C-alpha positions as CSV (number, residue, x, y, z in Angstrom):
1,M,-3.0,37.3,11.6
2,E,-5.7,38.6,9.2
3,G,-7.1,35.2,8.2
4,G,-9.1,34.5,11.3
5,P,-9.1,31.5,13.6
6,S,-7.9,28.1,12.2
7,F,-10.6,26.2,14.2
8,S,-14.3,26.8,14.6
9,L,-15.8,27.9,17.9
10,R,-17.3,24.4,18.2
11,N,-13.9,22.8,17.9
12,R,-12.4,25.1,20.5
13,L,-15.3,24.4,22.9
14,F,-14.9,20.7,22.4
15,R,-11.1,21.0,23.1
16,A,-11.8,23.0,26.3
17,I,-14.3,20.3,27.6
18,W,-11.8,17.6,26.6
19,A,-8.9,19.2,28.5
20,A,-11.1,19.6,31.6
21,A,-12.3,16.0,31.3
22,W,-8.8,14.6,30.9
23,L,-7.5,16.7,33.8
24,L,-10.4,15.6,36.1
25,L,-10.8,12.0,35.0
26,A,-7.5,10.7,33.7
27,R,-4.4,12.8,34.3
28,W,-4.0,12.0,38.0
29,T,-4.8,8.3,37.6
30,P,-2.2,5.6,38.6
31,A,-0.1,4.2,35.8
32,P,-1.9,0.8,35.7
33,L,-5.3,2.3,34.8
34,H,-4.8,2.1,31.1
35,G,-8.3,0.6,30.5
36,W,-9.9,3.6,32.2
37,R,-7.9,6.1,30.1
38,R,-8.7,4.1,26.9
39,L,-12.4,4.5,27.8
40,I,-12.1,8.2,28.4
41,L,-10.3,8.7,25.0
42,R,-13.0,6.6,23.2
43,L,-15.8,8.6,24.8
44,F,-14.1,11.7,23.2
45,G,-13.8,10.1,19.8
46,A,-10.3,8.5,19.7
47,H,-9.9,5.1,18.1
48,V,-8.0,3.1,20.7
49,A,-7.6,-0.7,20.3
50,D,-7.7,-3.0,23.3
51,G,-4.4,-3.5,25.1
52,A,-3.1,0.0,24.2
53,R,-1.4,1.8,27.0
54,I,-1.8,5.5,27.4
55,Y,-0.3,7.2,30.4
56,G,-2.2,9.9,32.3
57,S,0.5,12.6,31.9
58,A,0.2,12.3,28.1
59,R,-1.3,15.4,26.4
60,I,-3.6,14.8,23.5
61,W,-4.8,17.9,21.7
62,Y,-7.8,16.5,19.8
63,P,-8.9,12.9,20.5
64,P,-10.9,12.3,17.3
65,H,-7.6,12.6,15.4
66,L,-5.9,9.9,17.4
67,V,-5.8,6.2,16.3
68,I,-3.9,3.8,18.5
69,G,-3.3,0.1,17.7
70,R,-3.2,-3.0,19.7
71,K,-0.5,-3.1,22.5
72,A,0.7,0.4,21.3
73,V,2.1,2.7,24.0
74,I,1.8,6.4,24.5
75,G,4.3,7.0,27.3
76,P,4.5,9.5,30.1
77,R,4.5,13.2,29.1
78,V,4.1,12.5,25.4
79,I,2.5,15.3,23.4
80,C,0.2,14.3,20.6
81,Y,-0.4,17.6,18.9
82,S,-3.2,16.1,16.8
83,Q,-4.4,19.0,14.7
84,G,-4.2,16.4,12.0
85,V,-4.5,12.6,12.3
86,I,-1.9,10.7,14.4
87,T,-1.9,7.0,13.9
88,V,0.2,4.8,16.2
89,Q,0.0,1.2,14.8
90,D,0.1,-2.1,16.7
91,Y,3.0,-2.6,19.1
92,A,4.5,0.8,18.4
93,I,6.0,2.7,21.3
94,V,6.1,6.5,21.8
95,S,8.4,7.0,24.8
96,Q,8.4,9.6,27.5
97,G,8.5,13.2,26.6
98,A,8.2,12.6,22.8
99,H,6.4,15.1,20.7
100,L,4.2,14.2,17.7
101,C,3.2,17.4,15.9
102,T,0.9,17.4,12.8
103,G,0.5,21.2,12.5
104,T,2.7,23.9,11.0
105,H,2.0,27.2,9.2
106,D,2.4,28.2,5.6
107,I,5.2,30.7,5.8
108,S,4.5,31.9,2.2
109,D,0.9,32.8,3.0
110,P,0.5,36.5,4.2
111,D,-2.2,35.2,6.7
112,F,0.3,32.5,8.0
113,Q,-2.5,29.9,7.8
114,L,-2.3,26.5,9.6
115,V,-1.3,23.5,7.5
116,T,-1.8,20.0,8.9
117,R,-0.4,16.7,7.7
118,P,-0.9,13.3,9.3
119,I,1.7,11.3,11.2
120,T,1.9,7.5,11.1
121,I,4.0,5.5,13.5
122,G,4.3,2.0,11.9
123,E,3.9,-1.3,13.6
124,R,6.7,-2.2,16.1
125,A,8.3,1.2,15.6
126,W,9.9,3.1,18.5
127,I,10.0,6.8,19.1
128,A,12.5,7.2,21.9
129,A,12.5,9.6,24.8
130,E,12.0,13.3,23.9
131,A,12.2,12.7,20.2
132,F,10.2,15.0,17.8
133,V,8.2,13.8,14.8
134,G,7.0,16.6,12.5
135,P,4.0,17.0,10.2
136,G,3.5,14.5,7.4
137,V,6.2,12.0,8.6
138,R,5.6,8.3,8.2
139,V,7.8,6.2,10.5
140,G,8.0,2.8,8.8
141,P,7.3,-0.5,10.6
142,G,10.1,-1.4,13.0
143,A,11.9,1.9,12.6
144,V,13.6,3.6,15.6
145,L,14.0,7.3,16.2
146,G,16.6,7.7,18.9
147,A,16.3,9.8,22.0
148,R,15.9,13.5,21.2
149,G,16.0,12.7,17.5
150,V,14.1,15.0,15.1
151,A,12.3,13.6,12.1
152,F,10.9,15.8,9.4
153,R,11.2,13.2,6.7
154,D,9.9,9.6,6.5
155,L,11.9,7.0,8.3
156,E,12.5,3.7,6.4
157,P,11.2,0.4,7.9
158,W,13.6,-1.6,10.2
159,T,16.1,1.3,10.3
160,V,17.6,3.2,13.3
161,Y,17.8,7.0,13.1
162,A,19.4,9.5,15.5
163,G,20.2,13.2,15.6
164,N,18.8,16.5,14.5
165,P,17.9,16.2,11.7
166,A,17.5,12.4,12.0
167,Q,20.1,10.4,10.1
168,R,20.2,6.7,9.4
169,T,22.7,4.9,11.6
170,R,22.0,1.2,10.9
171,S,19.5,-1.5,10.2
172,R,17.4,-3.1,12.9
173,R,16.7,-6.7,13.6
174,L,14.5,-8.3,16.2
175,R,15.7,-11.5,17.8
176,G,13.0,-14.0,19.0
177,A,10.7,-11.5,20.6
178,S,7.6,-13.6,21.4
179,G,8.3,-15.9,18.5
180,F,8.5,-12.9,16.2
181,N,11.6,-12.7,14.1
182,A,12.1,-9.8,11.8
183,A,14.9,-8.7,9.6
184,P,15.0,-5.7,7.4
185,I,12.2,-6.2,5.0
186,S,11.0,-4.5,1.8
187,Y,8.1,-2.2,2.4
188,S,5.5,-1.0,0.0
189,G,3.3,1.7,1.1
């Protein structure tokens, strides 16, 4: 509106170069070339751990605001609208078509200014197909947001959520996955 652009010219130019680079160097690559896509993301400022898998059809708005842990997955057609920082911790999965959105607008401001809040997807959490995670949401370790679920509030660790808005459906337990046994655990911060 009257408040001017939310991002500097430098930021907008960087994003244009990034979009062209991803299109030319990564978007078309075969699924197994995760190492190549990790390299491209790192060259553009993302913090991507070894073993992370990012699919070429994923859309990442601003790589310097992306932190991806070991063995984490950003699946096909995932949208990381990283106007603010998005952290996907170790072994977390963001499935196909999911949308992680860190930006919104202040509807009380006459200039409708952009507001960003970080998203954190905890260790071993799963964001299922076509789910939406809104600004400022913390998905606790081991939590699950079911397919097409919508989260605008934090999701408790080792809990399964579904629906719009996301509602708790049950607790989650892992059984013997690679020697890792987990039950609902207490979580502090």
